[in-house]
N, C-alpha and C positions, 0 to 999 in steps of 0.2 A: 656713685648714685643709686639712690633709692629703687627699687625695684617695683612696681605698681603690680596690681594683679586686681583684675577684672572681676566683680562680683553682681549679687543681679540686683543689688541696691545701684550700682553703676548705669547698668542696664536701664533701669525704671527712670532712674535720673536723667539718661540720654535720649529716650522715649518722651519725656515729661517737657524736657526743654524744647524739643523740637518736633513737638506733636504735628504739626501744620503741615510738615514737611513728609512726615510718614502719613498721614491721611491722603496726602495728594499721592505718595507711592500706593499705597490700597485702593486710591481709587482708579489711579493707573492701570494695576495690576489688572484689576477687576473688569476693568473694559476691555483691556487686551485679551482676557480668559474668556470674556464674551463672545471675542471676535475669530477665537480662535475655535470654541467650539460649536459655534454657527457654521463652518467651513465643514465640520464631520460630519460622514455620514451615518444615519441610525444603520443596526445591522439587526438582523432578524433570526431566532437560532431556531434551527430542526437538529430533530435527532434519531438517530436509527440505533436497534440495538442487534447483535450477531451473537451465534456462539455455535461452537464449531459440533457440530454433531457425532461426528466420525461416522464407524461402521461396525454392525455386528458381526461378531465371524459366524458364518454360513456352517449347518449342521447338516448330520446325514450324511448322505451319499459323497456332497460336494467337500466335505470334510476328509473323506475316507480317500477321496481321490489325490486331494493336495495333499494328505501325509505320503500317501505313494512315492507321489514326485517329489516330495524331499527328500525320500529315503534315496533317490536315484539321482538325486544332484540337480534335480528340476524347478524351478522357483514357481513357486503357484501364483495364479492370477489373481490376487486380492491385494490391492493394492491400499495400502492406509491414507487418511486424508491428511499429511501432515503439514499444510499450509498456514502460514501463520499469517493473519486478518491483516494484522498491523502494515507488515510491509506490503502486502496487495494493496490496501488505502493510499499507502504512501510512496504506490509505483508514479513511475514518470508515466508509461502507458496509458494508466488511468488518467492521470491530470490532463494528458494532450487529447483524449476523448474528452475530458469534461471543458478543456476550453475549443473544441472545434465545434463541438454540438451548438448546434442553434436551439437556443431557449427561448419560451414564450415569457412574455414581459410586459408590465407596464411604463417601462421607461419608451418604448419602442411601441409602434404599430404594428411592427412585424416581427416574428422570430431574430432573433443575433446571438451569435458564437459571443462568447465571454471578452474575446478583442474590442468585438463593436461594441459590445453591451458597456463596458469601463473603458471605452474610447480612447484605446492605447494607441489605434491606429493612426489618431487625429492629433499630430503631435503640434504644440503652439510656435511661433516666431524665435524666440529662445532656444527652445530645445532642439530645431533643425539647424539654427545658427553653432551650435554647439556640435551638432553630429558633424555637420561638413567642417569645422574647425579640428573635430580629432581627427575626420577622415584624412585633411590634409596634411596636419602634422605628423600623424603615426602611419599614415600610409597604410591604413587596415583593408588590403584587398580582398580579404574574407569574408566582410563584412556582409550581413544580409539581415535587411529588415523584417521580413517576414517570421524567421527564426528567432530575432531581437523582440518581436512583440509576443512570440508565442510563450517566447522566456520568463518574462514579464507578468504575462496574466497566471502562467503557472508559478510565479513567485508569490501574488498576490493570492491563490489558492492556496498555498503551502502557510499563509498567516492566517486562514477564512476555518479551515477544516483542522478538527482537532480528533484524537483516537486516543479512549482512554481503555486500559484492560483492566477489567477487574481483578479479585484474587481467584474467583469463582470461574473464572476464564469468559465470563462475557464481556461482550467488545462493545463499548460505545462510541459513535461516529456522530457528531455535532457539527452543523456547518451553519455559517452565518452568511448572510447575505442581506444586499439594501433589500431585498423584496422578501415576505413570507413564503408566498408560493413557490419562489424561485428558488430560495433556501432546500423547502420541503421535496421538488422537484430532483435537485441536487442531490439531496442524502439518497431517496430512494432510488437514483441509478446507481450510486455506488453500491448500493446493499445487492440490488441485482444483477450490476458487474464483478463483486464476486463472488455470488452463488454460481454464475454463468462461467467463470473464469477455473474453478474449480472442477466443477463438473466437464469443462472442455479440456483440463488437464487430463482427468481422470481416464476420460473416454477415448482422448489420445493413447496413453500407458497400456491402456487394455487392447485397442486395436493395435498395437505393436506389437505387443505381446500374443496376440493371437494371429500375426503375421508371420512371427518368429516361429512358434509351434506350428505353423500349416508346413514354413519350408522343411523344419525339421522331420516333420513325419512325410514327410515328399523322399527327403532323403533316408528313412528311418525304411520306408515301404520297398525302395530301391535293395538296400542292404538288405533286407528281409527275402525279397526275390533271390535274390543272388545265392546266398546259403542256402535256401530250398532247392535252388536249381543244382548247388554244390552236392547237394546232401544226395539229390535223385539219383545225378550222373554218378556215383561214387556207389550206390547201392543195386544200380543197373550193372556196372563193371565187376561188382565184388560182390556175388548171393554171398546168403548169411550163414549158408551152409558150408564155406568154402574161406572161413573167415581164420587167419591167424592173428597172433597175441599183435603186429604191427597195422593188420586192416581194422583190428578195433579200436586199438588206440587212435586211429585215424577216423575210424566210424564215430565215435565218443565228440571227437572233437567237431566233426563235421555239423552232431545233434546238437551238441553244445552253443555252437555258433548261430543253429535256426533257434534255439531257447532265447540265448539272450535277447536275439534280434525281436524276436515275437512280442517279447518282454518290452522290449522300448516302446514298439509300434505299436502296443494295445493301451501302454501309460500316455503316450504320444496322443492316441487317440481319444482318452478320456480327457487328456488335459485340454485338449484343444475344442470340445464340449464344453468346457468349463470358463474354458478362455472366449468362449459365443456367448454362454449365459452372462460371465461379468460384462462382456462390450454392451450386451442390449439392456443389461439390466437397469434401472432407476434407483438411484442413492439419494440418499439425502445427506449432504455432508455439512451443509451449513443453514442453520436454523437462523431466519430473521424472527427475532422474535416481537420487533417492533418496527413499524412500520412510521414514516416520517408525514409529520401534518404542517399544514402554515400555523407559525404562532404571531399571533397578532402583537403582542407584548414584544416592543424593544429590549434588547440584549445588552449592547453596547452601543456609543459609549455612554461611562455616569457622567454626565455631563457637572450635576453640583458636585461631584468629587473632584474635577478636573478644575471647576472653578475655584475651588477652596483650596486646591494643592497649589495653581500658579499666585493666587491670593498670597498665600502663606510664605511660598518662597520668593514674592517678592518685597513683601516683608522684612522676612528673614536678611536677604542679602540686602536691603538698604540699613539695616540695625549694624551687620556686620561692617559695610563700608564706612559710617557715619562713625562708626568705634576706631576705625583707622584712621580717619582724617582726623578724629580729634586727638588720638595721640599722638600721631603724626607733628600736628601743631604743636602740641605740648613739648615735646622733644625739640623741634628748631626753635620752640622760645626759650629754653634753655640753651 
């Protein structure tokens, strides 16, 4: 049997001989694509840009105290801003706050959270039927409609929020929503959340460090007082004029204990002052370079592109199946 190959000429012959059929296919594909794109909502994009500012090292007296503390094995109270902004933006805690917050919008006359805005809680007849059927068949006793609605809204947000990290360290966050002002409000909320989150975490760390040093200072003060009392009692019981080699060694040990405890106490006092300054000092860990503003230009969907793609795919598959039909017909004839 002679093997037949499909050439460009064969394709043109197939299209020419069935031109009316392919025109109908193009028309149907075009109409269906129009119906599809008409159901798609318009989305408007708003952007913010963030930059991790970091923290400059404190000079002068604070640096001297910090170096002394490091030599004694005590950590300095200068926490660095090592927070990865994209992870904060992608966190579920932020997404939950975005979903549960009531936003001003044009769709409703009063502020609504995103579950209500997207009407996720208003399920149709078919959806309710499928949910009941699923509960009966699979007996899911742990199903929770409120959590399911929250998860659905978070899933929607994941597809509408984009984070782009530039090589320079600049973070661009894009938010797409059905309303320009709503997109801008959500983007600005994200920027403020990131700034507040990093600031609160650093403040919490500084407060914990301050409390820890305060506790250590109380212990060091008691140790110093005990060593001073021991040295004083030893001096009363053993005057310097009556010293023997053994008494001199004991005296040196008591004096050394006082000196060590005194040095630890002084260092901790200095560290406590540093911790107080760190706890109350205002720092700029995150720079908000650009705030979000309402953008009236539609970002997506690209309706013309979708119509072209659907129409082209309809034509392509119709030609493909027509060639298969003709070849199958020729084979059966033989």
